[in-house]
GUTORLUM-655726 format. One record per residue (C-alpha): residue number from 1; residue in one letter; x, y, z. Coordinates in steps of 0.02 Angstrom, whole numbers. Example, Ala and Ser with C-alpha at 12.3 -4.5 7.8 and 13.67 -1.06 7.14 Angstrom:
2
<r seq="1" type="a" x="615" y="-225" z="390"/>
<r seq="2" type="s" x="684" y="-53" z="357"/>
//
This chain:
409
<r seq="1" type="m" x="3244" y="-1062" z="619"/>
<r seq="2" type="l" x="3277" y="-1179" z="765"/>
<r seq="3" type="y" x="3134" y="-1288" z="705"/>
<r seq="4" type="y" x="3224" y="-1323" z="542"/>
<r seq="5" type="l" x="3394" y="-1346" z="627"/>
<r seq="6" type="f" x="3332" y="-1473" z="753"/>
<r seq="7" type="t" x="3225" y="-1562" z="623"/>
<r seq="8" type="y" x="3381" y="-1584" z="518"/>
<r seq="9" type="l" x="3481" y="-1646" z="668"/>
<r seq="10" type="d" x="3343" y="-1768" z="712"/>
<r seq="11" type="q" x="3323" y="-1839" z="537"/>
<r seq="12" type="r" x="3506" y="-1842" z="489"/>
<r seq="13" type="f" x="3595" y="-1884" z="652"/>
<r seq="14" type="d" x="3454" y="-1943" z="766"/>
<r seq="15" type="f" x="3511" y="-1807" z="886"/>
<r seq="16" type="p" x="3445" y="-1841" z="1064"/>
<r seq="17" type="g" x="3300" y="-1726" z="1109"/>
<r seq="18" type="a" x="3289" y="-1643" z="939"/>
<r seq="19" type="g" x="3121" y="-1725" z="905"/>
<r seq="20" type="v" x="3032" y="-1617" z="1034"/>
<r seq="21" type="f" x="3032" y="-1474" z="907"/>
<r seq="22" type="q" x="2901" y="-1571" z="810"/>
<r seq="23" type="y" x="2777" y="-1542" z="951"/>
<r seq="24" type="l" x="2673" y="-1384" z="941"/>
<r seq="25" type="s" x="2653" y="-1376" z="1130"/>
<r seq="26" type="f" x="2841" y="-1377" z="1159"/>
<r seq="27" type="r" x="2875" y="-1240" z="1033"/>
<r seq="28" type="a" x="2732" y="-1134" z="1100"/>
<r seq="29" type="g" x="2799" y="-1151" z="1277"/>
<r seq="30" type="a" x="2973" y="-1106" z="1218"/>
<r seq="31" type="a" x="2906" y="-955" z="1122"/>
<r seq="32" type="i" x="2810" y="-882" z="1269"/>
<r seq="33" type="t" x="2957" y="-912" z="1387"/>
<r seq="34" type="l" x="3082" y="-828" z="1270"/>
<r seq="35" type="s" x="2966" y="-680" z="1237"/>
<r seq="36" type="l" x="2947" y="-651" z="1424"/>
<r seq="37" type="m" x="3136" y="-662" z="1447"/>
<r seq="38" type="i" x="3171" y="-538" z="1307"/>
<r seq="39" type="a" x="3045" y="-414" z="1378"/>
<r seq="40" type="a" x="3110" y="-434" z="1555"/>
<r seq="41" type="i" x="3296" y="-427" z="1513"/>
<r seq="42" type="y" x="3300" y="-302" z="1372"/>
<r seq="43" type="g" x="3146" y="-201" z="1417"/>
<r seq="44" type="r" x="3240" y="-101" z="1547"/>
<r seq="45" type="q" x="3382" y="-66" z="1425"/>
<r seq="46" type="i" x="3260" y="-6" z="1292"/>
<r seq="47" type="i" x="3175" y="109" z="1418"/>
<r seq="48" type="d" x="3344" y="180" z="1470"/>
<r seq="49" type="i" x="3387" y="214" z="1287"/>
<r seq="50" type="l" x="3219" y="300" z="1259"/>
<r seq="51" type="r" x="3243" y="406" z="1414"/>
<r seq="52" type="k" x="3421" y="450" z="1362"/>
<r seq="53" type="l" x="3356" y="508" z="1193"/>
<r seq="54" type="q" x="3226" y="610" z="1288"/>
<r seq="55" type="i" x="3085" y="521" z="1198"/>
<r seq="56" type="g" x="2954" y="575" z="1323"/>
<r seq="57" type="e" x="2767" y="582" z="1302"/>
<r seq="58" type="e" x="2698" y="756" z="1274"/>
<r seq="59" type="i" x="2539" y="758" z="1378"/>
<r seq="60" type="r" x="2402" y="885" z="1362"/>
<r seq="61" type="d" x="2315" y="938" z="1521"/>
<r seq="62" type="l" x="2141" y="861" z="1507"/>
<r seq="63" type="g" x="2100" y="883" z="1691"/>
<r seq="64" type="l" x="2122" y="699" z="1733"/>
<r seq="65" type="q" x="2183" y="644" z="1903"/>
<r seq="66" type="g" x="2371" y="609" z="1905"/>
<r seq="67" type="q" x="2386" y="644" z="1719"/>
<r seq="68" type="m" x="2521" y="777" z="1725"/>
<r seq="69" type="q" x="2631" y="669" z="1837"/>
<r seq="70" type="k" x="2660" y="560" z="1683"/>
<r seq="71" type="r" x="2741" y="701" z="1585"/>
<r seq="72" type="g" x="2910" y="645" z="1521"/>
<r seq="73" type="t" x="2873" y="459" z="1531"/>
<r seq="74" type="p" x="2963" y="374" z="1385"/>
<r seq="75" type="t" x="2855" y="323" z="1238"/>
<r seq="76" type="m" x="2888" y="209" z="1088"/>
<r seq="77" type="g" x="2892" y="63" z="1210"/>
<r seq="78" type="g" x="2807" y="-38" z="1074"/>
<r seq="79" type="f" x="2984" y="-87" z="1023"/>
<r seq="80" type="i" x="2987" y="-200" z="1176"/>
<r seq="81" type="i" x="2834" y="-291" z="1111"/>
<r seq="82" type="l" x="2901" y="-298" z="934"/>
<r seq="83" type="a" x="3067" y="-376" z="986"/>
<r seq="84" type="s" x="2984" y="-497" z="1108"/>
<r seq="85" type="l" x="2861" y="-552" z="974"/>
<r seq="86" type="v" x="2964" y="-562" z="816"/>
<r seq="87" type="v" x="3120" y="-650" z="883"/>
<r seq="88" type="p" x="3032" y="-802" z="963"/>
<r seq="89" type="t" x="2920" y="-821" z="810"/>
<r seq="90" type="l" x="3071" y="-823" z="694"/>
<r seq="91" type="l" x="3157" y="-952" z="804"/>
<r seq="92" type="f" x="3017" y="-1074" z="841"/>
<r seq="93" type="a" x="2886" y="-1060" z="702"/>
<r seq="94" type="k" x="2886" y="-1137" z="528"/>
<r seq="95" type="l" x="2935" y="-990" z="419"/>
<r seq="96" type="t" x="2864" y="-1074" z="263"/>
<r seq="97" type="n" x="2690" y="-1064" z="338"/>
<r seq="98" type="v" x="2593" y="-926" z="249"/>
<r seq="99" type="y" x="2497" y="-882" z="406"/>
<r seq="100" type="i" x="2658" y="-850" z="502"/>
<r seq="101" type="v" x="2726" y="-746" z="357"/>
<r seq="102" type="l" x="2567" y="-640" z="353"/>
<r seq="103" type="l" x="2573" y="-611" z="540"/>
<r seq="104" type="l" x="2756" y="-560" z="535"/>
<r seq="105" type="v" x="2723" y="-442" z="390"/>
<r seq="106" type="s" x="2575" y="-367" z="484"/>
<r seq="107" type="t" x="2680" y="-344" z="640"/>
<r seq="108" type="v" x="2822" y="-254" z="552"/>
<r seq="109" type="w" x="2708" y="-157" z="433"/>
<r seq="110" type="t" x="2596" y="-76" z="563"/>
<r seq="111" type="g" x="2740" y="-63" z="686"/>
<r seq="112" type="m" x="2828" y="48" z="560"/>
<r seq="113" type="i" x="2672" y="153" z="532"/>
<r seq="114" type="g" x="2657" y="178" z="719"/>
<r seq="115" type="f" x="2842" y="219" z="731"/>
<r seq="116" type="l" x="2824" y="356" z="599"/>
<r seq="117" type="d" x="2678" y="429" z="696"/>
<r seq="118" type="d" x="2776" y="429" z="860"/>
<r seq="119" type="y" x="2933" y="496" z="774"/>
<r seq="120" type="i" x="2839" y="646" z="705"/>
<r seq="121" type="k" x="2760" y="680" z="875"/>
<r seq="122" type="v" x="2921" y="666" z="974"/>
<r seq="123" type="f" x="3060" y="727" z="861"/>
<r seq="124" type="k" x="2964" y="845" z="747"/>
<r seq="125" type="k" x="2863" y="913" z="894"/>
<r seq="126" type="n" x="2702" y="891" z="795"/>
<r seq="127" type="k" x="2566" y="837" z="917"/>
<r seq="128" type="e" x="2455" y="777" z="774"/>
<r seq="129" type="g" x="2585" y="649" z="719"/>
<r seq="130" type="l" x="2568" y="559" z="554"/>
<r seq="131" type="q" x="2421" y="628" z="456"/>
<r seq="132" type="g" x="2266" y="519" z="465"/>
<r seq="133" type="r" x="2258" y="488" z="279"/>
<r seq="134" type="f" x="2432" y="413" z="279"/>
<r seq="135" type="k" x="2385" y="297" z="422"/>
<r seq="136" type="v" x="2232" y="241" z="325"/>
<r seq="137" type="v" x="2336" y="213" z="167"/>
<r seq="138" type="g" x="2452" y="103" z="268"/>
<r seq="139" type="q" x="2309" y="4" z="344"/>
<r seq="140" type="v" x="2224" y="-15" z="175"/>
<r seq="141" type="g" x="2389" y="-75" z="102"/>
<r seq="142" type="l" x="2404" y="-208" z="236"/>
<r seq="143" type="g" x="2222" y="-256" z="208"/>
<r seq="144" type="l" x="2256" y="-282" z="23"/>
<r seq="145" type="i" x="2406" y="-393" z="60"/>
<r seq="146" type="v" x="2313" y="-498" z="188"/>
<r seq="147" type="g" x="2149" y="-508" z="90"/>
<r seq="148" type="l" x="2229" y="-555" z="-76"/>
<r seq="149" type="t" x="2342" y="-683" z="7"/>
<r seq="150" type="l" x="2203" y="-767" z="104"/>
<r seq="151" type="y" x="2097" y="-775" z="-53"/>
<r seq="152" type="f" x="2221" y="-823" z="-189"/>
<r seq="153" type="n" x="2360" y="-917" z="-101"/>
<r seq="154" type="d" x="2344" y="-1105" z="-131"/>
<r seq="155" type="y" x="2413" y="-1139" z="43"/>
<r seq="156" type="v" x="2257" y="-1063" z="122"/>
<r seq="157" type="k" x="2117" y="-1191" z="118"/>
<r seq="158" type="i" x="1986" y="-1272" z="227"/>
<r seq="159" type="r" x="1950" y="-1458" z="236"/>
<r seq="160" type="i" x="1774" y="-1519" z="203"/>
<r seq="161" type="y" x="1695" y="-1690" z="226"/>
<r seq="162" type="k" x="1637" y="-1773" z="65"/>
<r seq="163" type="p" x="1573" y="-1950" z="92"/>
<r seq="164" type="g" x="1572" y="-2071" z="-54"/>
<r seq="165" type="v" x="1512" y="-2242" z="-108"/>
<r seq="166" type="i" x="1609" y="-2384" z="-191"/>
<r seq="167" type="n" x="1515" y="-2513" z="-293"/>
<r seq="168" type="t" x="1584" y="-2688" z="-267"/>
<r seq="169" type="s" x="1529" y="-2863" z="-315"/>
<r seq="170" type="v" x="1453" y="-2885" z="-142"/>
<r seq="171" type="g" x="1365" y="-2717" z="-139"/>
<r seq="172" type="q" x="1400" y="-2537" z="-99"/>
<r seq="173" type="i" x="1529" y="-2482" z="29"/>
<r seq="174" type="e" x="1519" y="-2308" z="103"/>
<r seq="175" type="y" x="1681" y="-2219" z="145"/>
<r seq="176" type="a" x="1732" y="-2055" z="224"/>
<r seq="177" type="a" x="1833" y="-1934" z="118"/>
<r seq="178" type="y" x="1902" y="-1762" z="149"/>
<r seq="179" type="q" x="1950" y="-1629" z="24"/>
<r seq="180" type="d" x="2046" y="-1467" z="45"/>
<r seq="181" type="i" x="1961" y="-1326" z="-48"/>
<r seq="182" type="k" x="1975" y="-1138" z="-72"/>
<r seq="183" type="s" x="1834" y="-1050" z="17"/>
<r seq="184" type="m" x="1779" y="-880" z="81"/>
<r seq="185" type="s" x="1679" y="-962" z="219"/>
<r seq="186" type="t" x="1686" y="-895" z="395"/>
<r seq="187" type="t" x="1610" y="-942" z="563"/>
<r seq="188" type="v" x="1447" y="-866" z="624"/>
<r seq="189" type="p" x="1427" y="-874" z="814"/>
<r seq="190" type="f" x="1273" y="-949" z="899"/>
<r seq="191" type="l" x="1213" y="-1041" z="742"/>
<r seq="192" type="k" x="1213" y="-1230" z="719"/>
<r seq="193" type="n" x="1258" y="-1232" z="535"/>
<r seq="194" type="n" x="1376" y="-1090" z="567"/>
<r seq="195" type="e" x="1473" y="-1068" z="406"/>
<r seq="196" type="f" x="1440" y="-915" z="300"/>
<r seq="197" type="n" x="1514" y="-881" z="128"/>
<r seq="198" type="y" x="1544" y="-700" z="79"/>
<r seq="199" type="g" x="1504" y="-744" z="-100"/>
<r seq="200" type="n" x="1322" y="-771" z="-51"/>
<r seq="201" type="i" x="1302" y="-584" z="-22"/>
<r seq="202" type="l" x="1333" y="-542" z="-204"/>
<r seq="203" type="p" x="1180" y="-511" z="-314"/>
<r seq="204" type="d" x="1144" y="-640" z="-448"/>
<r seq="205" type="f" x="1199" y="-525" z="-589"/>
<r seq="206" type="i" x="1377" y="-513" z="-521"/>
<r seq="207" type="p" x="1486" y="-662" z="-572"/>
<r seq="208" type="d" x="1562" y="-768" z="-434"/>
<r seq="209" type="g" x="1734" y="-726" z="-500"/>
<r seq="210" type="y" x="1718" y="-551" z="-426"/>
<r seq="211" type="a" x="1682" y="-612" z="-250"/>
<r seq="212" type="w" x="1863" y="-583" z="-200"/>
<r seq="213" type="i" x="1836" y="-395" z="-213"/>
<r seq="214" type="l" x="1702" y="-402" z="-78"/>
<r seq="215" type="y" x="1812" y="-512" z="31"/>
<r seq="216" type="v" x="1962" y="-394" z="18"/>
<r seq="217" type="v" x="1852" y="-244" z="62"/>
<r seq="218" type="v" x="1791" y="-337" z="218"/>
<r seq="219" type="v" x="1971" y="-378" z="266"/>
<r seq="220" type="i" x="2025" y="-196" z="245"/>
<r seq="221" type="f" x="1879" y="-136" z="353"/>
<r seq="222" type="i" x="1915" y="-262" z="492"/>
<r seq="223" type="i" x="2101" y="-226" z="499"/>
<r seq="224" type="t" x="2073" y="-38" z="501"/>
<r seq="225" type="a" x="1935" y="-46" z="632"/>
<r seq="226" type="v" x="2026" y="-162" z="754"/>
<r seq="227" type="s" x="2192" y="-72" z="732"/>
<r seq="228" type="n" x="2111" y="96" z="772"/>
<r seq="229" type="g" x="2014" y="17" z="916"/>
<r seq="230" type="a" x="2175" y="-42" z="998"/>
<r seq="231" type="n" x="2253" y="128" z="968"/>
<r seq="232" type="i" x="2108" y="217" z="1055"/>
<r seq="233" type="t" x="2109" y="93" z="1200"/>
<r seq="234" type="d" x="2292" y="134" z="1236"/>
<r seq="235" type="g" x="2249" y="281" z="1348"/>
<r seq="236" type="i" x="2288" y="227" z="1526"/>
<r seq="237" type="d" x="2423" y="117" z="1601"/>
<r seq="238" type="g" x="2409" y="-67" z="1557"/>
<r seq="239" type="l" x="2239" y="-61" z="1474"/>
<r seq="240" type="a" x="2284" y="-100" z="1293"/>
<r seq="241" type="a" x="2421" y="-226" z="1336"/>
<r seq="242" type="g" x="2317" y="-320" z="1463"/>
<r seq="243" type="t" x="2165" y="-327" z="1350"/>
<r seq="244" type="s" x="2275" y="-390" z="1208"/>
<r seq="245" type="v" x="2339" y="-532" z="1320"/>
<r seq="246" type="i" x="2160" y="-593" z="1346"/>
<r seq="247" type="i" x="2119" y="-580" z="1161"/>
<r seq="248" type="g" x="2283" y="-664" z="1110"/>
<r seq="249" type="l" x="2247" y="-812" z="1225"/>
<r seq="250" type="t" x="2072" y="-831" z="1153"/>
<r seq="251" type="l" x="2132" y="-826" z="973"/>
<r seq="252" type="g" x="2271" y="-948" z="1017"/>
<r seq="253" type="v" x="2138" y="-1072" z="1075"/>
<r seq="254" type="y" x="2044" y="-1045" z="912"/>
<r seq="255" type="a" x="2202" y="-1074" z="811"/>
<r seq="256" type="y" x="2242" y="-1235" z="904"/>
<r seq="257" type="l" x="2067" y="-1306" z="887"/>
<r seq="258" type="s" x="2047" y="-1253" z="705"/>
<r seq="259" type="g" x="2214" y="-1331" z="659"/>
<r seq="260" type="n" x="2181" y="-1496" z="748"/>
<r seq="261" type="k" x="2081" y="-1621" z="647"/>
<r seq="262" type="i" x="2016" y="-1717" z="799"/>
<r seq="263" type="f" x="1959" y="-1566" z="902"/>
<r seq="264" type="s" x="1884" y="-1475" z="753"/>
<r seq="265" type="q" x="1784" y="-1630" z="708"/>
<r seq="266" type="y" x="1726" y="-1654" z="888"/>
<r seq="267" type="l" x="1672" y="-1472" z="904"/>
<r seq="268" type="n" x="1601" y="-1470" z="727"/>
<r seq="269" type="i" x="1703" y="-1317" z="680"/>
<r seq="270" type="m" x="1797" y="-1275" z="522"/>
<r seq="271" type="y" x="1959" y="-1373" z="504"/>
<r seq="272" type="i" x="2095" y="-1262" z="431"/>
<r seq="273" type="p" x="2252" y="-1360" z="385"/>
<r seq="274" type="n" x="2417" y="-1283" z="443"/>
<r seq="275" type="s" x="2330" y="-1152" z="550"/>
<r seq="276" type="g" x="2390" y="-1233" z="711"/>
<r seq="277" type="e" x="2560" y="-1155" z="680"/>
<r seq="278" type="m" x="2486" y="-988" z="730"/>
<r seq="279" type="v" x="2484" y="-1052" z="909"/>
<r seq="280" type="i" x="2672" y="-1015" z="911"/>
<r seq="281" type="f" x="2640" y="-835" z="861"/>
<r seq="282" type="c" x="2498" y="-817" z="987"/>
<r seq="283" type="a" x="2610" y="-884" z="1126"/>
<r seq="284" type="a" x="2746" y="-758" z="1082"/>
<r seq="285" type="f" x="2613" y="-622" z="1069"/>
<r seq="286" type="v" x="2546" y="-658" z="1243"/>
<r seq="287" type="g" x="2721" y="-668" z="1316"/>
<r seq="288" type="a" x="2770" y="-503" z="1236"/>
<r seq="289" type="c" x="2617" y="-413" z="1303"/>
<r seq="290" type="v" x="2637" y="-485" z="1478"/>
<r seq="291" type="g" x="2821" y="-439" z="1478"/>
<r seq="292" type="f" x="2778" y="-263" z="1423"/>
<r seq="293" type="l" x="2650" y="-252" z="1564"/>
<r seq="294" type="w" x="2793" y="-273" z="1687"/>
<r seq="295" type="y" x="2845" y="-96" z="1642"/>
<r seq="296" type="n" x="2678" y="-26" z="1583"/>
<r seq="297" type="s" x="2568" y="-69" z="1733"/>
<r seq="298" type="f" x="2519" y="76" z="1845"/>
<r seq="299" type="p" x="2619" y="183" z="1869"/>
<r seq="300" type="a" x="2690" y="158" z="1695"/>
<r seq="301" type="q" x="2877" y="169" z="1668"/>
<r seq="302" type="v" x="2851" y="172" z="1479"/>
<r seq="303" type="f" x="2709" y="196" z="1355"/>
<r seq="304" type="m" x="2692" y="86" z="1202"/>
<r seq="305" type="g" x="2644" y="231" z="1088"/>
<r seq="306" type="d" x="2571" y="201" z="916"/>
<r seq="307" type="t" x="2723" y="91" z="881"/>
<r seq="308" type="g" x="2639" y="-39" z="988"/>
<r seq="309" type="s" x="2453" y="-1" z="987"/>
<r seq="310" type="l" x="2426" y="2" z="799"/>
<r seq="311" type="m" x="2524" y="-159" z="783"/>
<r seq="312" type="l" x="2425" y="-249" z="919"/>
<r seq="313" type="g" x="2259" y="-211" z="835"/>
<r seq="314" type="s" x="2315" y="-261" z="660"/>
<r seq="315" type="v" x="2392" y="-425" z="721"/>
<r seq="316" type="i" x="2233" y="-469" z="816"/>
<r seq="317" type="a" x="2129" y="-434" z="660"/>
<r seq="318" type="v" x="2240" y="-541" z="549"/>
<r seq="319" type="l" x="2235" y="-683" z="676"/>
<r seq="320" type="a" x="2044" y="-678" z="680"/>
<r seq="321" type="l" x="2035" y="-676" z="490"/>
<r seq="322" type="a" x="2158" y="-820" z="472"/>
<r seq="323" type="v" x="2058" y="-935" z="589"/>
<r seq="324" type="r" x="1894" y="-882" z="505"/>
<r seq="325" type="k" x="1827" y="-804" z="665"/>
<r seq="326" type="e" x="1815" y="-622" z="610"/>
<r seq="327" type="l" x="1628" y="-616" z="649"/>
<r seq="328" type="m" x="1676" y="-655" z="830"/>
<r seq="329" type="i" x="1776" y="-493" z="841"/>
<r seq="330" type="p" x="1632" y="-391" z="917"/>
<r seq="331" type="i" x="1633" y="-515" z="1061"/>
<r seq="332" type="v" x="1818" y="-559" z="1076"/>
<r seq="333" type="c" x="1873" y="-378" z="1051"/>
<r seq="334" type="g" x="1723" y="-305" z="1142"/>
<r seq="335" type="i" x="1832" y="-183" z="1240"/>
<r seq="336" type="f" x="1907" y="-113" z="1078"/>
<r seq="337" type="l" x="1733" y="-102" z="1002"/>
<r seq="338" type="v" x="1657" y="-7" z="1148"/>
<r seq="339" type="e" x="1804" y="113" z="1156"/>
<r seq="340" type="n" x="1785" y="146" z="970"/>
<r seq="341" type="l" x="1597" y="169" z="982"/>
<r seq="342" type="s" x="1613" y="288" z="1129"/>
<r seq="343" type="v" x="1718" y="406" z="1022"/>
<r seq="344" type="i" x="1601" y="392" z="873"/>
<r seq="345" type="l" x="1447" y="422" z="980"/>
<r seq="346" type="q" x="1528" y="568" z="1071"/>
<r seq="347" type="v" x="1576" y="656" z="909"/>
<r seq="348" type="t" x="1408" y="620" z="827"/>
<r seq="349" type="y" x="1307" y="680" z="977"/>
<r seq="350" type="f" x="1415" y="837" z="994"/>
<r seq="351" type="r" x="1388" y="883" z="812"/>
<r seq="352" type="y" x="1201" y="852" z="829"/>
<r seq="353" type="q" x="1188" y="963" z="983"/>
<r seq="354" type="k" x="1295" y="1098" z="902"/>
<r seq="355" type="r" x="1186" y="1102" z="748"/>
<r seq="356" type="k" x="1024" y="1100" z="848"/>
<r seq="357" type="n" x="1064" y="1206" z="1002"/>
<r seq="358" type="g" x="1229" y="1293" z="969"/>
<r seq="359" type="l" x="1410" y="1269" z="1019"/>
<r seq="360" type="d" x="1395" y="1319" z="1203"/>
<r seq="361" type="h" x="1251" y="1199" z="1233"/>
<r seq="362" type="a" x="1345" y="1058" z="1144"/>
<r seq="363" type="r" x="1497" y="1084" z="1256"/>
<r seq="364" type="e" x="1393" y="1077" z="1414"/>
<r seq="365" type="h" x="1286" y="927" z="1362"/>
<r seq="366" type="r" x="1404" y="791" z="1304"/>
<r seq="367" type="l" x="1355" y="609" z="1296"/>
<r seq="368" type="f" x="1507" y="558" z="1399"/>
<r seq="369" type="l" x="1610" y="665" z="1517"/>
<r seq="370" type="m" x="1755" y="624" z="1402"/>
<r seq="371" type="a" x="1790" y="497" z="1265"/>
<r seq="372" type="p" x="1856" y="364" z="1246"/>
<r seq="373" type="l" x="1757" y="275" z="1380"/>
<r seq="374" type="h" x="1901" y="246" z="1502"/>
<r seq="375" type="h" x="1924" y="435" z="1517"/>
<r seq="376" type="h" x="1738" y="451" z="1558"/>
<r seq="377" type="f" x="1766" y="343" z="1713"/>
<r seq="378" type="q" x="1923" y="441" z="1756"/>
<r seq="379" type="k" x="1819" y="601" z="1753"/>
<r seq="380" type="k" x="1696" y="517" z="1871"/>
<r seq="381" type="g" x="1837" y="494" z="1997"/>
<r seq="382" type="y" x="1884" y="311" z="1974"/>
<r seq="383" type="h" x="2068" y="270" z="1997"/>
<r seq="384" type="e" x="2164" y="213" z="1843"/>
<r seq="385" type="a" x="2207" y="44" z="1916"/>
<r seq="386" type="k" x="2025" y="8" z="1959"/>
<r seq="387" type="i" x="1967" y="55" z="1783"/>
<r seq="388" type="v" x="2098" y="-57" z="1702"/>
<r seq="389" type="t" x="2061" y="-204" z="1816"/>
<r seq="390" type="r" x="1875" y="-194" z="1784"/>
<r seq="391" type="f" x="1902" y="-179" z="1597"/>
<r seq="392" type="w" x="2011" y="-335" z="1606"/>
<r seq="393" type="i" x="1873" y="-428" z="1700"/>
<r seq="394" type="v" x="1748" y="-380" z="1565"/>
<r seq="395" type="g" x="1874" y="-437" z="1434"/>
<r seq="396" type="i" x="1891" y="-607" z="1520"/>
<r seq="397" type="i" x="1701" y="-626" z="1525"/>
<r seq="398" type="l" x="1691" y="-587" z="1339"/>
<r seq="399" type="a" x="1830" y="-712" z="1303"/>
<r seq="400" type="v" x="1737" y="-848" z="1398"/>
<r seq="401" type="i" x="1576" y="-808" z="1304"/>
<r seq="402" type="s" x="1668" y="-818" z="1137"/>
<r seq="403" type="l" x="1740" y="-988" z="1182"/>
<r seq="404" type="v" x="1572" y="-1051" z="1242"/>
<r seq="405" type="t" x="1500" y="-1013" z="1070"/>
<r seq="406" type="l" x="1602" y="-1160" z="1004"/>
<r seq="407" type="k" x="1469" y="-1274" z="1081"/>
<r seq="408" type="l" x="1325" y="-1154" z="1116"/>
<r seq="409" type="r" x="1226" y="-1149" z="952"/>
//
């Protein structure tokens, strides 16, 4: 909103200083500063309200060190992240940009799904929360919105280089030309000619006009997987929020480079017009997560609950899809992936052992001491703070590797 106000003041009245709102770097800096301020100033008030409403986390005794000391800690702290993310984005981003609209819709959509889950757990005293099928319906619904928009919206295009030749009386003159086209292409890491089109997967007997169905299915799968991965990772103080900060910074770099014609040409990566505006959202995202960490770091004064964790994962997925880097998710979101896999492997191995050797044997011979993976290390005696710090370090290493792939092919 402020972008449009100061643009008007600059063009109509030549208002001193109003022109700085044209600069992406200024608006990104303002967004991250405001998001940190909102989290710092209003975070404490939100926590006090949650505590007054007795919105405390019901914790089952899993035999983890220091676990029961957290009983009664307020949950639904994801509202701190939501407020710190949405308000700066509304103020400093271009609200006519389809990428910004999609990200705001994703934030509110999955934030509401998470809120319903937390509400049922806290107020209805149902430990299971929102039934899994309703969560999946919500995630599939968001996937449909995002997939159909990215495929059919005319605003969403990539720019390709198409050289040409002009015949003149003195000979032929070559010229450089660029064209914005609709495409389902995405980036494949570690390959030189690293663009891959989803339409190439389809068999020859299926018309190209049906390629959008495959693309939407892929989008639904990615949003559901990353959203659930973030939800599973939110198990100890500061882990999900800190990991999201690292991922948000990485995707912010991708958005800036992909939306800049000079840098994208230098790095030989896909140029996506108008995608640079997502840097504003990424800045607010990072600021919101860092501000939330002020209260969520060990020992946590508030938990984000599903209100925050489901939202973080879905937003990260949409960001990766928008900058055509979804195939980088296994690297960028490696922590989420490993946490997800640890649960899948634990359940699969348990069922295998139960079927082969019986229930008692399966209980005594688990693949991990406990899943997700961070609880395995807790069972081994590692302190929460040490586990979180080491997971952050691994996340930073993965982020560096993902950025290095821009040149390493």
